[in-house]
N, C-alpha and C positions, 0 to 999 in steps of 0.2 A: 520379651521378643520386641523390638522397635521396627514401624515399617515406615517407609518415606514415600511418602504423596506427591506426584508434581501438579499442582494445580494451576492451571492458565485464567489468569484473572481480568476479566474485561471489565470490570467496573471499578477497578483501583485506580489501574494505570490503563491509557493505550496502549493495547497490542502492537507490536511495531517489530520489521523485519529483522532490525538486531539481535531484537529477544530472542525472536523464534529461530536464527540463524544455526545456530550452535545446538539446537533441538530438534534433530530430524523428525521423532516421532510425533513430538507436539505442534511441528508445523506440518504432518501428513495430517494429524485428526483434525486442526486447524482448518486446511485450506483445502483439502484431497489429494493433492499435490505434492511431488514429492521435488526436494531442492533442483533437481535435473530439470526435470518438467516447470518448473518457475522458472527457472533461467534460462529455458527454451521459450516462454510466453511472454517473459519481460520484453523482449525487443520488438516483438510486433504491438503488444499493449501500447509500450512508446511512442511507436509510431503511430498509431491510431488517435492517440491521445491528444500527441501535438499538430494532428492534423484537424481534429474535432475542437480542438480549444489553443489555436493560435495563440502564442505568446505576445502576437501587437495589434490583437481586436479584443475586443469586451465580450461579455454572455452574449449580448445582442447582435455582434458581429460588424460593431462597429469600429474604428481606426480609434486606439487609445491614444489620449491628449499628453496622455503623461508617459514617462520613460517604466518598462515593468521593473518590478522590484519594489516599490515604492508601496508604501503600507503596512498593514499588519504580515506576518507570516503564515501560511496556511499549515490549518491542522495537518496535511499530509506532504510534508515539502520535497520527499522523496518521492519517484515514480516506484521504488520498490515496496514502499508505505502502500499507495493508491492501490496500486494491482491486488496488495493483500486484505486491506481492505473491503473491496469489490469481492474477492474469492471467498472470505469470512463471512460476510453478508450474505452471501448466495449461500451458502454452507448452512445457515443458521435458518 
């Protein structure tokens, strides 16, 4: 008898929305939300995130001296990944 076990690996690779979007059971286990609930929450989160961290200002609230997009790409470039990280962090 062979038993297949699906394991969400947190240390080997970073957990992203694209890895969980086709796995509704693991998505629910990791976030506590279904895909439909996540989709309803995402626009409100994106609006609040942009209001809190405007792209034309630094974290200190001062105007940027250079254009947005210079430098290294962030760890969570997609808004879905940012929300997923927060939900998983709160769940754990």
